[in-house]
N, C-alpha and C positions, 0 to 999 in steps of 0.2 A: 448583476450581482453574482459572485465565482467563490461556493461552498468550498470547503474539502471533507470528504466523510473519508474518517478511519475506520476502518473495519476493522473491530477489536472482539475476539472472548475467550476466558479461560478457560474450552475445554478442546482445547488441541493436542490432539491424537500422538502427535510426536513429541512435542515437547509441553504439558500442560503448565498453565501458568503464566509462563510465559510473560505473556506484555506485563503482569505485577514483578519479575522478575529482579532484585533489587541491580542499578546502575549504577556508581558510582554517587548510591544514598539515595538514591531516587527510582520508583518503578521506570522499568524499560521503556514502559508506554510513553511516560509523563519525559522524557529525554526525549522520544522521536516527537510529541508534539513541540516542545522548547524548540526546536530547529524549524515545524512546520510553520511555525508562526513566527519564520524571520520573512515570510516572500512576500511580495512585493506583489502578487495578483493574485493573493487569496485573502476575500474581505469576513470570513467567519469561518469556524471548523464543527462539526458537530463530531464524536464517537458513536458508532453502530454496532450496539450491544445487541442482546437477544434478552427475551425475558426471562431462559431458565436461570431456577434460582442456581445456577453456578456462576453465574457473571455478578449474581449479588453484590459480591463486593468490588467487583471491575466497576460497576456505578457507583457505589461510596463510594468509591474513590476519587474519581469522575467527580463527584460533585464538590467533595472536599480540594481538589487543585483547582474549584474554578471551571471546571473543561462540559460544556453543553455535551447531555449522551441523548442518545435516544434505544429506548427497547424495542424486540422487533425478532419476527422468525428466525428461531436457530438452526436451522433447518434450508428454507427459503431466504439464501443471504441476495437475491433481487429485490425481494418482498422488502425487508429489512435494509435493505438500500436503500430505498425507494419511501419507505415509509420516513427514515430517516429526512432524507432529504423534502420533501413535499413544502411542511409548514414553512421553511425558510424561503419559499421561491425562486432560487438561483438561475441565473439564467443559462448557467453549465455549474457543470459538480465535477471537482475534481478527485478522484476514484486513489484511496494509499492504506494498506494494511497496515496493524497493528503492530509488524517482527519488524520493524524497519527500519531501527534506530541512528541510523549512519543518514537518514534521507537526506539529498540533496536541497535544499532551496533552490540553489540557483537553476538547479535541474529541471525544479517543480514549474519556477516560474520559464524556463527557457519554452518547454511546450504547450502552458497557458497562453505564451507570446505570439508561438506558432496558429494553435485554436484560433487567434483573434484574426490574423493576417492575412485568413481565406476562410468560407462559406462550407465549415466542416461541422459531422456531427460528433465527430470521434475524433483525437490526437491523446501519442501517444510516444515514447520511444521502447515499446516491444514489438513492434515489428520491417522490422527484424532485432533484434535484440542487439544493443552494442555497449550498453551501461552495466556494469555491477549489477548481479540480480539482489536487488537492497535498494534500489533507484530506481528499481519499475512507476512510471506512473503514469493517467490516465484521465484523459479530462472530455467531458462526457454534455453533449445539446441536450437539458434536461426532455425537453422533445423528444431526441432518438432512447430516452433511457428510458421515457413512458413508455416509447412504442416497444420498447425490447420489456418491458415486465406486464404488459399484454400480451406479446402475439409468444413470448418464448414457453419452449414447452418440454424439450430436453432437462432430466434431471440436472448436467453440467451445464444448463446455458442459465439454473436458477440459483444455481451453488457456486456460480462466477460470472459475477455481477457484469461485463461486457461482451462474454462469451457468443449469445445469439448477434450483438453488434459487429465482431468479430468475424463469422459463419456468413454475413450478409454483404458484400463490398456494392449489391447489384444496390440497396436499399440505401445504404449509409456514405455518405460518402468522409472518407478516413485521409487523414495525414501524422505521418509517422517524422521525429526531429532521430540523430544519430550524429553515434562521434567520428570522427576524422577514423581512429585506432577502436579494433574492438575488443572489449574488456569486457566482454559477457561473462567468461570461463571465470571471474573475480568472482567468489559468495561471499554477500556485506546481510545478506536477512539471515532471519534468527527461527528457525526449523529445530534445529537440533544443540543441546548442550552446549557443545563443542563453539556451534558460532557464536555462541553468548560471552565463552573466554575470549575468542576472537575480539568481538566488536568489545569485551572491555581495555583490552590488550591496546586499542588503538587510542578506544576514550581515555585510558592510564596514560596516553603517550602526548597524546592533542587537548584534553579539554581543557586541562589545568591553567592554561597559557596562552590558550583561545578557546573559549567554549562557543566561536563560531565559525569553526573549522571545516574547510570545504572539504570537496572529491581531488582538488588540488592537494590539499592539505596529506591530507588521507594516501594518493597514489604517492607520493614525498615520502611521506613514512614508511608507505613498502618498499619503494627502491633504495630504502639506504637499511632497514629491517626486514629480507625478504623472506626470511624465518618464519615472519608472523602468518601469512599465508595457510604457511602449513597443516596450520592449529584442526581447518576443519576443510580439510581437505575433499574430496573424493563422494560431495552429495551431488545429487542429478538435479538438475535445477528445474522447478515448474513438478515437481515427483507429485503435489497433489491434485495438480490439474492431470496429468496421466493417469491416475488413479480413479477421476473420475469419466475420464472418455471412457476408459478399459471397462466400467459397470455401469455404463451411460442407461439410460431409458425413458421414456416421456412421463411423464407424470400430468396425475388430475387435473384439470384447469374450474 
């Protein structure tokens, strides 16, 4: 069984409350879940949030929308992630983050299909990244995730779920899918208020007539209206990871 674990919390440092920010009348997180549920390769989905009181509203919203939710450690995201996944006993877990309301089902399915095609522990579309920021997808064999949870010692490897696996190619068998054209400069994630303005513009243009709009549909829109990309231009990709690495240290286990 392939399980999607969607990381989400309210206490974002750059854009607090973004996962519950409205997007065409629904919280942004549930627009993303609507898209992920179109994936053919995913059998179940759970939102992994924290036990911190700041995430009470998020957990309640998931319940009211019929979305499974698991709560765990606020700061040890790897522990929170495996706590969410373990009760489902999945063969592998697709890792998604709750700030990507343009997540593309076809891309997610392509990553999972590549994982199924070989004896991989980990497959992504980020090594190297060629997809727009916000379409990042990773799938991890449950045994590899369990080993990472057991052995990861760096704070960055506890905060960023797959970093231990990516740091140890001598241990884990890894694969990647890539686009023919490098689109990694495009910013479709939501880390800043301007990012949500961009995403709202895309939804207003595409969702009313085609709720299942695809990566190709967004690219076509941006070819017709290139000024939309200027809304949130200029932000650094993976700024959170860079900050974690700059402040890294070992954590007691």
